[in-house]
Structure formats: structure tokens, C-alpha cells
PDB file of N, CA, C and O in Angstrom:
ATOM      1  N   MET A   1      45.931  75.264 -27.870  1.00  0.00           N
ATOM      2  CA  MET A   1      44.997  74.312 -27.354  1.00  0.00           C
ATOM      3  C   MET A   1      43.642  75.004 -27.280  1.00  0.00           C
ATOM      4  O   MET A   1      43.525  76.117 -26.767  1.00  0.00           O
ATOM      5  N   GLN A   2      42.640  74.341 -27.788  1.00  0.00           N
ATOM      6  CA  GLN A   2      41.305  74.911 -27.771  1.00  0.00           C
ATOM      7  C   GLN A   2      40.658  74.701 -26.415  1.00  0.00           C
ATOM      8  O   GLN A   2      40.928  73.720 -25.723  1.00  0.00           O
ATOM      9  N   GLN A   3      39.801  75.639 -26.049  1.00  0.00           N
ATOM     10  CA  GLN A   3      39.049  75.507 -24.811  1.00  0.00           C
ATOM     11  C   GLN A   3      37.930  74.502 -25.012  1.00  0.00           C
ATOM     12  O   GLN A   3      37.283  74.485 -26.059  1.00  0.00           O
ATOM     13  N   LEU A   4      37.703  73.670 -24.016  1.00  0.00           N
ATOM     14  CA  LEU A   4      36.560  72.784 -24.067  1.00  0.00           C
ATOM     15  C   LEU A   4      35.323  73.625 -23.830  1.00  0.00           C
ATOM     16  O   LEU A   4      35.287  74.454 -22.920  1.00  0.00           O
ATOM     17  N   GLU A   5      34.319  73.408 -24.647  1.00  0.00           N
ATOM     18  CA  GLU A   5      33.112  74.204 -24.533  1.00  0.00           C
ATOM     19  C   GLU A   5      32.150  73.563 -23.562  1.00  0.00           C
ATOM     20  O   GLU A   5      32.009  72.341 -23.508  1.00  0.00           O
ATOM     21  N   ARG A   6      31.499  74.400 -22.806  1.00  0.00           N
ATOM     22  CA  ARG A   6      30.483  73.922 -21.875  1.00  0.00           C
ATOM     23  C   ARG A   6      29.251  73.531 -22.687  1.00  0.00           C
ATOM     24  O   ARG A   6      28.804  74.300 -23.537  1.00  0.00           O
ATOM     25  N   PRO A   7      28.695  72.334 -22.434  1.00  0.00           N
ATOM     26  CA  PRO A   7      27.547  71.902 -23.222  1.00  0.00           C
ATOM     27  C   PRO A   7      26.345  72.813 -23.020  1.00  0.00           C
ATOM     28  O   PRO A   7      26.097  73.319 -21.926  1.00  0.00           O
ATOM     29  N   GLU A   8      25.618  73.003 -24.093  1.00  0.00           N
ATOM     30  CA  GLU A   8      24.403  73.804 -24.037  1.00  0.00           C
ATOM     31  C   GLU A   8      23.342  73.046 -23.267  1.00  0.00           C
ATOM     32  O   GLU A   8      23.220  71.831 -23.424  1.00  0.00           O
ATOM     33  N   PRO A   9      22.565  73.737 -22.433  1.00  0.00           N
ATOM     34  CA  PRO A   9      21.473  73.030 -21.776  1.00  0.00           C
ATOM     35  C   PRO A   9      20.474  72.550 -22.823  1.00  0.00           C
ATOM     36  O   PRO A   9      20.168  73.264 -23.779  1.00  0.00           O
ATOM     37  N   THR A  10      19.976  71.345 -22.634  1.00  0.00           N
ATOM     38  CA  THR A  10      19.042  70.799 -23.614  1.00  0.00           C
ATOM     39  C   THR A  10      17.632  71.265 -23.306  1.00  0.00           C
ATOM     40  O   THR A  10      17.239  71.410 -22.149  1.00  0.00           O
ATOM     41  N   THR A  11      16.902  71.490 -24.349  1.00  0.00           N
ATOM     42  CA  THR A  11      15.502  71.852 -24.209  1.00  0.00           C
ATOM     43  C   THR A  11      14.678  70.647 -24.624  1.00  0.00           C
ATOM     44  O   THR A  11      15.182  69.779 -25.335  1.00  0.00           O
ATOM     45  N   PRO A  12      13.443  70.572 -24.204  1.00  0.00           N
ATOM     46  CA  PRO A  12      12.625  69.422 -24.603  1.00  0.00           C
ATOM     47  C   PRO A  12      12.586  69.278 -26.124  1.00  0.00           C
ATOM     48  O   PRO A  12      12.383  70.251 -26.850  1.00  0.00           O
ATOM     49  N   GLY A  13      12.783  68.055 -26.583  1.00  0.00           N
ATOM     50  CA  GLY A  13      12.766  67.789 -28.020  1.00  0.00           C
ATOM     51  C   GLY A  13      14.125  67.832 -28.679  1.00  0.00           C
ATOM     52  O   GLY A  13      14.243  67.488 -29.855  1.00  0.00           O
ATOM     53  N   THR A  14      15.179  68.253 -27.947  1.00  0.00           N
ATOM     54  CA  THR A  14      16.528  68.248 -28.520  1.00  0.00           C
ATOM     55  C   THR A  14      17.344  67.160 -27.846  1.00  0.00           C
ATOM     56  O   THR A  14      17.094  66.788 -26.700  1.00  0.00           O
ATOM     57  N   ARG A  15      18.315  66.665 -28.578  1.00  0.00           N
ATOM     58  CA  ARG A  15      19.159  65.597 -28.046  1.00  0.00           C
ATOM     59  C   ARG A  15      20.459  66.187 -27.537  1.00  0.00           C
ATOM     60  O   ARG A  15      21.022  67.080 -28.172  1.00  0.00           O
ATOM     61  N   PRO A  16      20.950  65.703 -26.396  1.00  0.00           N
ATOM     62  CA  PRO A  16      22.253  66.161 -25.916  1.00  0.00           C
ATOM     63  C   PRO A  16      23.356  65.630 -26.827  1.00  0.00           C
ATOM     64  O   PRO A  16      23.134  64.683 -27.581  1.00  0.00           O
ATOM     65  N   PRO A  17      24.545  66.233 -26.761  1.00  0.00           N
ATOM     66  CA  PRO A  17      25.649  65.734 -27.597  1.00  0.00           C
ATOM     67  C   PRO A  17      25.946  64.268 -27.281  1.00  0.00           C
ATOM     68  O   PRO A  17      25.866  63.832 -26.133  1.00  0.00           O
ATOM     69  N   ASP A  18      26.287  63.533 -28.315  1.00  0.00           N
ATOM     70  CA  ASP A  18      26.613  62.114 -28.167  1.00  0.00           C
ATOM     71  C   ASP A  18      27.985  61.985 -27.513  1.00  0.00           C
ATOM     72  O   ASP A  18      28.952  62.605 -27.955  1.00  0.00           O
ATOM     73  N   PHE A  19      28.065  61.174 -26.456  1.00  0.00           N
ATOM     74  CA  PHE A  19      29.318  61.008 -25.709  1.00  0.00           C
ATOM     75  C   PHE A  19      30.424  60.475 -26.606  1.00  0.00           C
ATOM     76  O   PHE A  19      31.554  60.960 -26.564  1.00  0.00           O
ATOM     77  N   ALA A  20      30.096  59.475 -27.417  1.00  0.00           N
ATOM     78  CA  ALA A  20      31.116  58.868 -28.292  1.00  0.00           C
ATOM     79  C   ALA A  20      31.655  59.879 -29.293  1.00  0.00           C
ATOM     80  O   ALA A  20      32.856  59.894 -29.565  1.00  0.00           O
ATOM     81  N   SER A  21      30.795  60.718 -29.843  1.00  0.00           N
ATOM     82  CA  SER A  21      31.275  61.707 -30.813  1.00  0.00           C
ATOM     83  C   SER A  21      32.096  62.796 -30.128  1.00  0.00           C
ATOM     84  O   SER A  21      33.032  63.331 -30.722  1.00  0.00           O
ATOM     85  N   GLU A  22      31.755  63.128 -28.888  1.00  0.00           N
ATOM     86  CA  GLU A  22      32.554  64.098 -28.144  1.00  0.00           C
ATOM     87  C   GLU A  22      33.955  63.551 -27.884  1.00  0.00           C
ATOM     88  O   GLU A  22      34.943  64.269 -28.035  1.00  0.00           O
ATOM     89  N   ILE A  23      34.037  62.290 -27.496  1.00  0.00           N
ATOM     90  CA  ILE A  23      35.340  61.661 -27.246  1.00  0.00           C
ATOM     91  C   ILE A  23      36.142  61.575 -28.549  1.00  0.00           C
ATOM     92  O   ILE A  23      37.337  61.870 -28.573  1.00  0.00           O
ATOM     93  N   ALA A  24      35.471  61.167 -29.633  1.00  0.00           N
ATOM     94  CA  ALA A  24      36.152  61.072 -30.928  1.00  0.00           C
ATOM     95  C   ALA A  24      36.675  62.438 -31.369  1.00  0.00           C
ATOM     96  O   ALA A  24      37.765  62.535 -31.933  1.00  0.00           O
ATOM     97  N   GLY A  25      35.904  63.482 -31.115  1.00  0.00           N
ATOM     98  CA  GLY A  25      36.346  64.834 -31.462  1.00  0.00           C
ATOM     99  C   GLY A  25      37.575  65.243 -30.668  1.00  0.00           C
ATOM    100  O   GLY A  25      38.494  65.855 -31.211  1.00  0.00           O
ATOM    101  N   PHE A  26      37.592  64.907 -29.385  1.00  0.00           N
ATOM    102  CA  PHE A  26      38.748  65.255 -28.564  1.00  0.00           C
ATOM    103  C   PHE A  26      39.975  64.460 -28.987  1.00  0.00           C
ATOM    104  O   PHE A  26      41.085  64.992 -29.005  1.00  0.00           O
ATOM    105  N   ILE A  27      39.782  63.187 -29.328  1.00  0.00           N
ATOM    106  CA  ILE A  27      40.908  62.370 -29.808  1.00  0.00           C
ATOM    107  C   ILE A  27      41.467  62.957 -31.103  1.00  0.00           C
ATOM    108  O   ILE A  27      42.683  63.003 -31.291  1.00  0.00           O
ATOM    109  N   SER A  28      40.594  63.399 -31.984  1.00  0.00           N
ATOM    110  CA  SER A  28      41.045  64.036 -33.229  1.00  0.00           C
ATOM    111  C   SER A  28      41.834  65.305 -32.942  1.00  0.00           C
ATOM    112  O   SER A  28      42.835  65.588 -33.600  1.00  0.00           O
ATOM    113  N   GLN A  29      41.377  66.061 -31.960  1.00  0.00           N
ATOM    114  CA  GLN A  29      42.075  67.285 -31.577  1.00  0.00           C
ATOM    115  C   GLN A  29      43.471  66.959 -31.057  1.00  0.00           C
ATOM    116  O   GLN A  29      44.434  67.644 -31.403  1.00  0.00           O
ATOM    117  N   VAL A  30      43.593  65.927 -30.235  1.00  0.00           N
ATOM    118  CA  VAL A  30      44.891  65.518 -29.695  1.00  0.00           C
ATOM    119  C   VAL A  30      45.797  65.040 -30.824  1.00  0.00           C
ATOM    120  O   VAL A  30      46.980  65.379 -30.859  1.00  0.00           O
ATOM    121  N   GLU A  31      45.245  64.251 -31.747  1.00  0.00           N
ATOM    122  CA  GLU A  31      46.047  63.790 -32.888  1.00  0.00           C
ATOM    123  C   GLU A  31      46.538  64.961 -33.721  1.00  0.00           C
ATOM    124  O   GLU A  31      47.679  64.959 -34.182  1.00  0.00           O
ATOM    125  N   GLY A  32      45.695  65.956 -33.918  1.00  0.00           N
ATOM    126  CA  GLY A  32      46.096  67.140 -34.674  1.00  0.00           C
ATOM    127  C   GLY A  32      47.236  67.878 -34.000  1.00  0.00           C
ATOM    128  O   GLY A  32      48.178  68.313 -34.663  1.00  0.00           O
ATOM    129  N   GLN A  33      47.155  68.018 -32.694  1.00  0.00           N
ATOM    130  CA  GLN A  33      48.222  68.690 -31.961  1.00  0.00           C
ATOM    131  C   GLN A  33      49.515  67.880 -32.010  1.00  0.00           C
ATOM    132  O   GLN A  33      50.604  68.451 -32.062  1.00  0.00           O
ATOM    133  N   GLN A  34      49.398  66.550 -31.993  1.00  0.00           N
ATOM    134  CA  GLN A  34      50.578  65.694 -32.115  1.00  0.00           C
ATOM    135  C   GLN A  34      51.243  65.900 -33.484  1.00  0.00           C
ATOM    136  O   GLN A  34      52.469  65.963 -33.582  1.00  0.00           O
ATOM    137  N   ARG A  35      50.425  66.003 -34.533  1.00  0.00           N
ATOM    138  CA  ARG A  35      50.966  66.242 -35.884  1.00  0.00           C
ATOM    139  C   ARG A  35      51.674  67.593 -35.965  1.00  0.00           C
ATOM    140  O   ARG A  35      52.745  67.705 -36.563  1.00  0.00           O
ATOM    141  N   VAL A  36      51.070  68.617 -35.362  1.00  0.00           N
ATOM    142  CA  VAL A  36      51.692  69.951 -35.364  1.00  0.00           C
ATOM    143  C   VAL A  36      53.042  69.898 -34.661  1.00  0.00           C
ATOM    144  O   VAL A  36      54.024  70.460 -35.147  1.00  0.00           O
ATOM    145  N   ALA A  37      53.088  69.223 -33.521  1.00  0.00           N
ATOM    146  CA  ALA A  37      54.353  69.116 -32.776  1.00  0.00           C
ATOM    147  C   ALA A  37      55.401  68.373 -33.600  1.00  0.00           C
ATOM    148  O   ALA A  37      56.573  68.751 -33.608  1.00  0.00           O
ATOM    149  N   GLU A  38      54.980  67.320 -34.289  1.00  0.00           N
ATOM    150  CA  GLU A  38      55.916  66.567 -35.132  1.00  0.00           C
ATOM    151  C   GLU A  38      56.433  67.425 -36.282  1.00  0.00           C
ATOM    152  O   GLU A  38      57.621  67.382 -36.603  1.00  0.00           O
ATOM    153  N   GLN A  39      55.550  68.203 -36.904  1.00  0.00           N
ATOM    154  CA  GLN A  39      55.962  69.070 -38.008  1.00  0.00           C
ATOM    155  C   GLN A  39      56.947  70.133 -37.526  1.00  0.00           C
ATOM    156  O   GLN A  39      57.940  70.417 -38.196  1.00  0.00           O
ATOM    157  N   GLU A  40      56.668  70.715 -36.365  1.00  0.00           N
ATOM    158  CA  GLU A  40      57.570  71.736 -35.818  1.00  0.00           C
ATOM    159  C   GLU A  40      58.934  71.122 -35.493  1.00  0.00           C
ATOM    160  O   GLU A  40      59.967  71.748 -35.732  1.00  0.00           O
ATOM    161  N   SER A  41      58.942  69.914 -34.954  1.00  0.00           N
ATOM    162  CA  SER A  41      60.199  69.237 -34.644  1.00  0.00           C
ATOM    163  C   SER A  41      60.994  68.947 -35.906  1.00  0.00           C
ATOM    164  O   SER A  41      62.213  69.116 -35.940  1.00  0.00           O
ATOM    165  N   THR A  42      60.288  68.507 -36.947  1.00  0.00           N
ATOM    166  CA  THR A  42      60.946  68.213 -38.218  1.00  0.00           C
ATOM    167  C   THR A  42      61.552  69.477 -38.823  1.00  0.00           C
ATOM    168  O   THR A  42      62.670  69.447 -39.338  1.00  0.00           O
ATOM    169  N   LYS A  43      60.807  70.601 -38.761  1.00  0.00           N
ATOM    170  CA  LYS A  43      61.325  71.870 -39.277  1.00  0.00           C
ATOM    171  C   LYS A  43      62.569  72.300 -38.511  1.00  0.00           C
ATOM    172  O   LYS A  43      63.541  72.767 -39.105  1.00  0.00           O
ATOM    173  N   LEU A  44      62.535  72.142 -37.197  1.00  0.00           N
ATOM    174  CA  LEU A  44      63.670  72.545 -36.383  1.00  0.00           C
ATOM    175  C   LEU A  44      64.882  71.663 -36.674  1.00  0.00           C
ATOM    176  O   LEU A  44      66.006  72.160 -36.748  1.00  0.00           O
ATOM    177  N   ALA A  45      64.662  70.367 -36.839  1.00  0.00           N
ATOM    178  CA  ALA A  45      65.767  69.448 -37.127  1.00  0.00           C
ATOM    179  C   ALA A  45      66.383  69.716 -38.497  1.00  0.00           C
ATOM    180  O   ALA A  45      67.569  69.468 -38.711  1.00  0.00           O
ATOM    181  N   ALA A  46      65.566  70.227 -39.426  1.00  0.00           N
ATOM    182  CA  ALA A  46      66.062  70.526 -40.768  1.00  0.00           C
ATOM    183  C   ALA A  46      66.801  71.861 -40.826  1.00  0.00           C
ATOM    184  O   ALA A  46      67.298  72.251 -41.883  1.00  0.00           O
ATOM    185  N   GLY A  47      66.876  72.558 -39.701  1.00  0.00           N
ATOM    186  CA  GLY A  47      67.609  73.815 -39.680  1.00  0.00           C
ATOM    187  C   GLY A  47      66.720  75.033 -39.738  1.00  0.00           C
ATOM    188  O   GLY A  47      67.206  76.153 -39.582  1.00  0.00           O
ATOM    189  N   GLY A  48      65.447  74.851 -39.956  1.00  0.00           N
ATOM    190  CA  GLY A  48      64.512  75.981 -39.968  1.00  0.00           C
ATOM    191  C   GLY A  48      63.704  75.958 -38.686  1.00  0.00           C
ATOM    192  O   GLY A  48      64.012  75.223 -37.748  1.00  0.00           O
ATOM    193  N   GLY A  49      62.685  76.758 -38.666  1.00  0.00           N
ATOM    194  CA  GLY A  49      61.798  76.743 -37.506  1.00  0.00           C
ATOM    195  C   GLY A  49      62.346  77.541 -36.354  1.00  0.00           C
ATOM    196  O   GLY A  49      63.469  78.043 -36.395  1.00  0.00           O
ATOM    197  N   ASN A  50      61.541  77.647 -35.335  1.00  0.00           N
ATOM    198  CA  ASN A  50      61.847  78.443 -34.166  1.00  0.00           C
ATOM    199  C   ASN A  50      61.848  77.524 -32.942  1.00  0.00           C
ATOM    200  O   ASN A  50      60.916  76.740 -32.755  1.00  0.00           O
ATOM    201  N   VAL A  51      62.870  77.615 -32.125  1.00  0.00           N
ATOM    202  CA  VAL A  51      62.987  76.760 -30.947  1.00  0.00           C
ATOM    203  C   VAL A  51      61.809  76.995 -29.999  1.00  0.00           C
ATOM    204  O   VAL A  51      61.251  76.048 -29.446  1.00  0.00           O
ATOM    205  N   HIS A  52      61.442  78.249 -29.819  1.00  0.00           N
ATOM    206  CA  HIS A  52      60.349  78.584 -28.906  1.00  0.00           C
ATOM    207  C   HIS A  52      59.031  77.980 -29.389  1.00  0.00           C
ATOM    208  O   HIS A  52      58.300  77.369 -28.609  1.00  0.00           O
ATOM    209  N   GLU A  53      58.733  78.152 -30.666  1.00  0.00           N
ATOM    210  CA  GLU A  53      57.486  77.611 -31.213  1.00  0.00           C
ATOM    211  C   GLU A  53      57.466  76.078 -31.148  1.00  0.00           C
ATOM    212  O   GLU A  53      56.427  75.474 -30.885  1.00  0.00           O
ATOM    213  N   THR A  54      58.613  75.466 -31.389  1.00  0.00           N
ATOM    214  CA  THR A  54      58.709  74.004 -31.325  1.00  0.00           C
ATOM    215  C   THR A  54      58.470  73.518 -29.898  1.00  0.00           C
ATOM    216  O   THR A  54      57.719  72.569 -29.676  1.00  0.00           O
ATOM    217  N   ALA A  55      59.105  74.167 -28.944  1.00  0.00           N
ATOM    218  CA  ALA A  55      58.923  73.788 -27.547  1.00  0.00           C
ATOM    219  C   ALA A  55      57.478  73.982 -27.113  1.00  0.00           C
ATOM    220  O   ALA A  55      56.931  73.157 -26.381  1.00  0.00           O
ATOM    221  N   LEU A  56      56.868  75.055 -27.557  1.00  0.00           N
ATOM    222  CA  LEU A  56      55.471  75.327 -27.228  1.00  0.00           C
ATOM    223  C   LEU A  56      54.545  74.268 -27.827  1.00  0.00           C
ATOM    224  O   LEU A  56      53.632  73.792 -27.153  1.00  0.00           O
ATOM    225  N   ALA A  57      54.774  73.898 -29.084  1.00  0.00           N
ATOM    226  CA  ALA A  57      53.947  72.872 -29.737  1.00  0.00           C
ATOM    227  C   ALA A  57      54.115  71.520 -29.043  1.00  0.00           C
ATOM    228  O   ALA A  57      53.139  70.793 -28.857  1.00  0.00           O
ATOM    229  N   LEU A  58      55.343  71.184 -28.662  1.00  0.00           N
ATOM    230  CA  LEU A  58      55.586  69.920 -27.960  1.00  0.00           C
ATOM    231  C   LEU A  58      54.906  69.902 -26.595  1.00  0.00           C
ATOM    232  O   LEU A  58      54.344  68.884 -26.190  1.00  0.00           O
ATOM    233  N   GLU A  59      54.956  71.015 -25.895  1.00  0.00           N
ATOM    234  CA  GLU A  59      54.322  71.083 -24.569  1.00  0.00           C
ATOM    235  C   GLU A  59      52.803  71.004 -24.684  1.00  0.00           C
ATOM    236  O   GLU A  59      52.157  70.340 -23.873  1.00  0.00           O
ATOM    237  N   LYS A  60      52.230  71.669 -25.678  1.00  0.00           N
ATOM    238  CA  LYS A  60      50.780  71.586 -25.891  1.00  0.00           C
ATOM    239  C   LYS A  60      50.360  70.147 -26.185  1.00  0.00           C
ATOM    240  O   LYS A  60      49.368  69.655 -25.648  1.00  0.00           O
ATOM    241  N   ALA A  61      51.127  69.488 -27.038  1.00  0.00           N
ATOM    242  CA  ALA A  61      50.820  68.097 -27.380  1.00  0.00           C
ATOM    243  C   ALA A  61      50.926  67.208 -26.140  1.00  0.00           C
ATOM    244  O   ALA A  61      50.104  66.312 -25.947  1.00  0.00           O
ATOM    245  N   ASP A  62      51.925  67.452 -25.310  1.00  0.00           N
ATOM    246  CA  ASP A  62      52.100  66.662 -24.091  1.00  0.00           C
ATOM    247  C   ASP A  62      50.938  66.877 -23.120  1.00  0.00           C
ATOM    248  O   ASP A  62      50.420  65.918 -22.547  1.00  0.00           O
ATOM    249  N   ILE A  63      50.535  68.115 -22.940  1.00  0.00           N
ATOM    250  CA  ILE A  63      49.430  68.424 -22.024  1.00  0.00           C
ATOM    251  C   ILE A  63      48.134  67.772 -22.509  1.00  0.00           C
ATOM    252  O   ILE A  63      47.404  67.173 -21.720  1.00  0.00           O
ATOM    253  N   GLU A  64      47.853  67.891 -23.803  1.00  0.00           N
ATOM    254  CA  GLU A  64      46.629  67.290 -24.335  1.00  0.00           C
ATOM    255  C   GLU A  64      46.653  65.771 -24.215  1.00  0.00           C
ATOM    256  O   GLU A  64      45.624  65.158 -23.930  1.00  0.00           O
ATOM    257  N   MET A  65      47.808  65.159 -24.429  1.00  0.00           N
ATOM    258  CA  MET A  65      47.904  63.712 -24.305  1.00  0.00           C
ATOM    259  C   MET A  65      47.704  63.282 -22.851  1.00  0.00           C
ATOM    260  O   MET A  65      47.018  62.295 -22.585  1.00  0.00           O
ATOM    261  N   ARG A  66      48.300  64.019 -21.912  1.00  0.00           N
ATOM    262  CA  ARG A  66      48.095  63.688 -20.500  1.00  0.00           C
ATOM    263  C   ARG A  66      46.643  63.841 -20.091  1.00  0.00           C
ATOM    264  O   ARG A  66      46.125  63.028 -19.325  1.00  0.00           O
ATOM    265  N   LEU A  67      45.976  64.879 -20.594  1.00  0.00           N
ATOM    266  CA  LEU A  67      44.554  65.076 -20.304  1.00  0.00           C
ATOM    267  C   LEU A  67      43.725  63.926 -20.867  1.00  0.00           C
ATOM    268  O   LEU A  67      42.810  63.434 -20.206  1.00  0.00           O
ATOM    269  N   LEU A  68      44.042  63.502 -22.078  1.00  0.00           N
ATOM    270  CA  LEU A  68      43.338  62.378 -22.691  1.00  0.00           C
ATOM    271  C   LEU A  68      43.534  61.107 -21.873  1.00  0.00           C
ATOM    272  O   LEU A  68      42.580  60.358 -21.661  1.00  0.00           O
ATOM    273  N   MET A  69      44.754  60.852 -21.412  1.00  0.00           N
ATOM    274  CA  MET A  69      45.028  59.653 -20.620  1.00  0.00           C
ATOM    275  C   MET A  69      44.310  59.701 -19.265  1.00  0.00           C
ATOM    276  O   MET A  69      43.827  58.676 -18.783  1.00  0.00           O
ATOM    277  N   LYS A  70      44.241  60.875 -18.660  1.00  0.00           N
ATOM    278  CA  LYS A  70      43.509  60.992 -17.395  1.00  0.00           C
ATOM    279  C   LYS A  70      42.030  60.710 -17.608  1.00  0.00           C
ATOM    280  O   LYS A  70      41.403  60.033 -16.794  1.00  0.00           O
ATOM    281  N   GLY A  71      41.471  61.223 -18.693  1.00  0.00           N
ATOM    282  CA  GLY A  71      40.076  60.943 -19.003  1.00  0.00           C
ATOM    283  C   GLY A  71      39.840  59.469 -19.248  1.00  0.00           C
ATOM    284  O   GLY A  71      38.857  58.902 -18.772  1.00  0.00           O
ATOM    285  N   ARG A  72      40.747  58.843 -19.996  1.00  0.00           N
ATOM    286  CA  ARG A  72      40.635  57.405 -20.258  1.00  0.00           C
ATOM    287  C   ARG A  72      40.678  56.618 -18.951  1.00  0.00           C
ATOM    288  O   ARG A  72      39.889  55.695 -18.752  1.00  0.00           O
ATOM    289  N   ASN A  73      41.598  56.982 -18.064  1.00  0.00           N
ATOM    290  CA  ASN A  73      41.710  56.278 -16.790  1.00  0.00           C
ATOM    291  C   ASN A  73      40.449  56.437 -15.952  1.00  0.00           C
ATOM    292  O   ASN A  73      40.011  55.483 -15.308  1.00  0.00           O
ATOM    293  N   LYS A  74      39.863  57.621 -15.953  1.00  0.00           N
ATOM    294  CA  LYS A  74      38.627  57.841 -15.197  1.00  0.00           C
ATOM    295  C   LYS A  74      37.481  57.015 -15.779  1.00  0.00           C
ATOM    296  O   LYS A  74      36.680  56.455 -15.031  1.00  0.00           O
ATOM    297  N   ILE A  75      37.400  56.938 -17.090  1.00  0.00           N
ATOM    298  CA  ILE A  75      36.349  56.143 -17.735  1.00  0.00           C
ATOM    299  C   ILE A  75      36.525  54.669 -17.393  1.00  0.00           C
ATOM    300  O   ILE A  75      35.551  53.977 -17.095  1.00  0.00           O
ATOM    301  N   LEU A  76      37.777  54.184 -17.435  1.00  0.00           N
ATOM    302  CA  LEU A  76      38.035  52.785 -17.076  1.00  0.00           C
ATOM    303  C   LEU A  76      37.710  52.498 -15.612  1.00  0.00           C
ATOM    304  O   LEU A  76      37.164  51.443 -15.290  1.00  0.00           O
ATOM    305  N   GLU A  77      38.042  53.429 -14.735  1.00  0.00           N
ATOM    306  CA  GLU A  77      37.704  53.258 -13.324  1.00  0.00           C
ATOM    307  C   GLU A  77      36.195  53.176 -13.130  1.00  0.00           C
ATOM    308  O   GLU A  77      35.711  52.343 -12.364  1.00  0.00           O
ATOM    309  N   ALA A  78      35.452  54.035 -13.820  1.00  0.00           N
ATOM    310  CA  ALA A  78      33.987  54.018 -13.717  1.00  0.00           C
ATOM    311  C   ALA A  78      33.436  52.697 -14.247  1.00  0.00           C
ATOM    312  O   ALA A  78      32.530  52.116 -13.649  1.00  0.00           O
ATOM    313  N   TYR A  79      33.978  52.222 -15.362  1.00  0.00           N
ATOM    314  CA  TYR A  79      33.537  50.952 -15.930  1.00  0.00           C
ATOM    315  C   TYR A  79      33.807  49.803 -14.956  1.00  0.00           C
ATOM    316  O   TYR A  79      32.942  48.955 -14.738  1.00  0.00           O
ATOM    317  N   GLN A  80      34.994  49.778 -14.376  1.00  0.00           N
ATOM    318  CA  GLN A  80      35.337  48.718 -13.439  1.00  0.00           C
ATOM    319  C   GLN A  80      34.453  48.771 -12.195  1.00  0.00           C
ATOM    320  O   GLN A  80      34.073  47.730 -11.658  1.00  0.00           O
ATOM    321  N   GLU A  81      34.129  49.970 -11.740  1.00  0.00           N
ATOM    322  CA  GLU A  81      33.238  50.109 -10.592  1.00  0.00           C
ATOM    323  C   GLU A  81      31.852  49.588 -10.904  1.00  0.00           C
ATOM    324  O   GLU A  81      31.236  48.927 -10.067  1.00  0.00           O
ATOM    325  N   ILE A  82      31.353  49.873 -12.092  1.00  0.00           N
ATOM    326  CA  ILE A  82      30.041  49.372 -12.498  1.00  0.00           C
ATOM    327  C   ILE A  82      30.084  47.852 -12.631  1.00  0.00           C
ATOM    328  O   ILE A  82      29.133  47.170 -12.248  1.00  0.00           O
ATOM    329  N   ALA A  83      31.183  47.314 -13.174  1.00  0.00           N
ATOM    330  CA  ALA A  83      31.310  45.872 -13.360  1.00  0.00           C
ATOM    331  C   ALA A  83      31.340  45.141 -12.013  1.00  0.00           C
ATOM    332  O   ALA A  83      30.927  43.983 -11.936  1.00  0.00           O
ATOM    333  N   ARG A  84      31.814  45.788 -10.969  1.00  0.00           N
ATOM    334  CA  ARG A  84      31.878  45.161  -9.646  1.00  0.00           C
ATOM    335  C   ARG A  84      30.538  45.204  -8.916  1.00  0.00           C
ATOM    336  O   ARG A  84      30.367  44.531  -7.900  1.00  0.00           O
ATOM    337  N   MET A  85      29.599  45.980  -9.418  1.00  0.00           N
ATOM    338  CA  MET A  85      28.304  46.096  -8.738  1.00  0.00           C
ATOM    339  C   MET A  85      27.531  44.790  -8.842  1.00  0.00           C
ATOM    340  O   MET A  85      27.480  44.169  -9.904  1.00  0.00           O
ATOM    341  N   PRO A  86      26.924  44.377  -7.721  1.00  0.00           N
ATOM    342  CA  PRO A  86      26.112  43.170  -7.798  1.00  0.00           C
ATOM    343  C   PRO A  86      24.833  43.428  -8.597  1.00  0.00           C
ATOM    344  O   PRO A  86      24.262  44.518  -8.562  1.00  0.00           O
ATOM    345  N   VAL A  87      24.409  42.405  -9.308  1.00  0.00           N
ATOM    346  CA  VAL A  87      23.225  42.574 -10.160  1.00  0.00           C
ATOM    347  C   VAL A  87      21.985  42.189  -9.437  1.00  0.00           C
ATOM    348  O   VAL A  87      20.893  42.267 -10.000  1.00  0.00           O
TER     349      VAL A  87
END
């Protein structure tokens, strides 16, 4: 699992990272980890592969998916809170 990088402070004239592209990048990372876990499971089921590596890949994929779902839930909560604000 890759470490999330702390955003660079912006200087005048530079644009901060786009939120949508950051989310899309993280989703791609989670999908990649899901594919790795699936490949490791397939190798193990075919008689090859290592049980330890397969378990590790599955756990990494699970952790990243749970992190993604927590982020999604927080974003939805923020959206709902904004939607409830009187105009």
C-alpha cells in the first residue's frame, strides 16, 4: 500500500491539486490492489503462489477498500450537511 503524500504548499500563481483527480487516483490505486489480490488468489487456487503473499494482498485490498468507503461516507455526510443548510 502506498503512503498518501502530503500536499505541497501552494505558492502564488500555482494551482492546488484538483480534488476530483486526487479521488480518481486513489480509486485507481484501490482497483489496482483489488486486481493484485485477485491474481494472487487465482495463483493460489491453481496450486501455485504463496499463502502468506496471498493473505497479505487480500488484507491490503481490504484495508484500502475500507479506507475508500470511509472517505466516501465522510464526503456524503458533508454533502448532506451542506444540503440541509438554509439558503
